[in-house]
N, C-alpha and C positions, 0 to 999 in steps of 0.2 A: 352433778356427777354421781353415778351410782356407787353403792358400797363395794361392788365387785371391782370396779375400776380403781377406786381408792386403794383397795388391798393390793392390786397389781402394781400401782405406782409406788406403794410403800416397799414392796418386795424388791422392785427394781432399784430404788434408792439404796436400800440396804446392801444389795449385791455390789453396786458401784462403790459404796464406802468400803466394803469388804475387800474388793479388788485393790483399791488404793492402799489399804492397810497391809495387804500381802505383798504388793509390789515394792513398797517403800524400802524394806530391809534389803532386798536384792539390789535396788538402785544404789543404796548407800554402800553396800559391799563392792559394787562395781566401781563407784567413784573412788573409794579408798584404794582399790587395787590399781586403778589407773594412776592415781597420785603416787603410789609406791613405785609403779613401773616407770613413771616419768622421772622420779627422783633417781632411780637407778640408771636410766638412760643419760640423764644429765651428768652423773658421775663418770660414766663411760666416755662421754664427749669430752669432758675436761681432761680425763686421762689421755685420750687420743691426741689432743692438741699439745700436750706436754712432750709428746714424742715426735717421731718423724712425720706423723700425720698432720702436723700443724700447717702444711702447705695445701691441704685439701679444703675444698668448699663443702657446703652442707650436703650436696648429693653424694660425694665420695665418702664423707664421714658416715652417712647412712649405710653405704655399701660396706664400710669397715665393720660397723656394728653387726651387720647381718652375717659377715664372714667370720667374725671373731666370737660373737656371742649367740649366733643363730637366732637373732631377734630381728624380724622384719620391721623396718622403720621407713615409712613413706616420706617422699621428699618434702611434702608440705609440712609435716610435723617436724622433720629435721630442720627445716628453715625456721620454724617458729621457735624451737628450742634453742637453736644457735643464736637467734636474735635476742631471746630473753637472757641468755648467758653472756651476751656481749662478745661472742666469738665469730660472729658472721662476717665473712670477708667482704670487703667492698668490691663491687663489680669492676672488672678492668675497663679502663677507658680505651676504646679503639681509636687510634690515631691514624688518620688517612695519610699514607705516604705521598699521595698525589692529590691534593685538594682540587675540587672542581673549579675550573676556570670558565666563567660565563662568556658567551659570545659578545664581541664588541662590534660596534658599527664600523664599517669600512667600505671603500670603493675598490672593487676588483677591476683592475685595468689590464690583466693579461692572464695567460694560462699559468698553471702551477702556483697560484697564489692562495687559493682556498679550495680544499677538497671536502666533500661531504661523504660520510659512510653510513650505511644502514643495512639491516638484515630483513629479508623477506622469506616467506615460506612458500614452497611448492608441494604438490601432492601427487603421489604415484598411486593411482587407483588400483592397478594390478597387484600391488603389494599391500595396499591400505596403509601406506606409511608417508610421512612428510619428509621433505629435504629442505636444506637451508641454502639461501642465496645471499651472499654478502657482496655488495657492490660499492665501488668508490667512483664518484663522479667529479669531474673538474667543473666548477661553477661557471667559469668563463666560456669555455668552448663546448661544454656538455659532453665531452668524451668520457666514456666509462673507462677509466685508466686501468682498472683491474677488477676481477670478479672471482669469487670463490663459490663453489657449490659442492655440497656433500651431505651425508646423513646426520652429521653433527657439526656444530659451529661453536667453538670454544675460543678462549682468549688467544691461544696459540695460533689458531687459524686466522684470526683478525690481525695479529702481529705479522704473520708470514705474508698475508695478502698485501698489507701496507708496504712491507719491505720489497716485495716483487714490483709493486707499482712505482716505488721510488727508483728502483734500478732501471725500469723501463722508461721513465719520464724525466728524471732529474739528471742533468749533466754535472760533471765535476765543477765545483765552484759555484753552482747555482744555489740560490737560497731555498731552504726547505719550505714546502707549503704548510699553511695552517690546516689542521684537521678538525672537522666539526662532526660530532656524533651526538646520539642521545645518551641515555644513562643505562644502557643494557650492561649486563654483567661482563660481557666480553670487553667493553670499553672502559669500565671502571676497575678492571682487574689490575693487580700490581704488575703483572707481566707486560701488559699493553702500556701502562704508565711508565715503566722503566725503559721500554724501548723508545718511546717518544722523548723521554728526558735524555737518553744517551745520544740521540740523533739531533738534539736541539730543535725538536718539533713542538710547536705550540698546539696543544690539544684542547679544544673548546667543547664543553658539553652543555647542550641546551637545557633549559629548565623543564621540569615535567609538564606534560600536556601542552607543549608548544611546538607541534610538528611543522608549523609555518616557518620556523627558524631553520629547518632543514628541508626547505621546500623543493630544492632541485632533485635531491635523491628520492624524496617522496613522490615527486612527479614522475621520475623515471620508473619507479617501481609500479606506479599505477598504469603506465603505458605497458610495461611487461605483463602485468596481470590481464589487461584488456586484449593485447595483441597475441599473447601466447598461452598463458595458463588457463584462460576461460574457454579457449576453443580447442585445446589439445587434451587428449585423454592418454596419459602415459601409463604403459604397462610395466616398465622396468626403470630403474635408476639410469641405466645407460641410455635408454631412449630419451628420458627427460634431459639429461646432460647434453646429448647430441643436439636436441632441438634448441636448448638454451644457447649453445655455442653458435648455432646457425643464426639465431635471432640477434645475438650480440654482434656478429659480423655484419649483419644487415643494418643494425642500429647505428654503429659507429661509422660505417663506410658508405652506406647508400640511402639511409632514411633521411628525407629532407625535413628541416626544421624551419618553421616560419620566422622565429626569432634569430635565426642564423643566416638570413638572406636566402632561405630555401636551400641551404647546403647541408650535407651530412656533417656531423661533428668533426670527423677527422679532416675532411676537406676544408671546413671553415677554420680549423686550427692553423693550417698552413696558410690559407689565403689572408687571414686577418693580419698576419705578421708582415705582409707585403704593403700594407697601407701606411701612408705617412701619418694619418690621423685616424685612430681607432676609437676615439672618445664616444662615438655613437653606440659602441657596444660595451662600454663600461657599466658595471652592475653595482648598484648600491645594496649593501647587505647590512 
């Protein structure tokens, strides 16, 4: 190595050592300032929980410090300080008011014993917006007993649609059908669970990623996709709803099903009740 390069390396090393020597005092000052600030914040936190603010969690305590002392405390540091001080509230345990009931094996021997519900999306290209279709199908006779369609689908819509279906299909004194759904928010909601409980309806929810356990409604929605949604281009919601109503009238009253003796669902539902022995149409679920 030449003498010139050695002198350059010497100067670089000296500069690096000088930079460290200059920066160290500032770092110490910052560390002491942070420690002093943390000590003050800890005192404020302890004072807050001695008052009305004892009901707050770490996020609202940080907001109180910001409002009262004009010191911004981010939620991560607030969580850490509360944890160190032993004042961190335990997270509330959410208790499900209606725990999930898994489907059980059964033999469906007639109409109105097992209904399946699910939601499908349609698209209005003229508005570039989606709409929802919620359908309820009877597993035995394949009749779609009720359907909702609209730009939104919430728990109240699912509950209302089920109520309308029960009014149309269930006579006084007849046992309520079992309802089987997936785990969508409409079906896991408290509103839907309360309604099923008040009407003594058994509500089964299939495990995640098991659409085969809701096969009949899934099959119907695939037919609706193939026969209607793929071949029609809707310009408005009204046009989509009118086309859907026409398809539903065709499906229930005129569309032949191979598994229903080539009869439409509504016709099969009436015909099968005239048989002395309908065991050939019993369905294992």
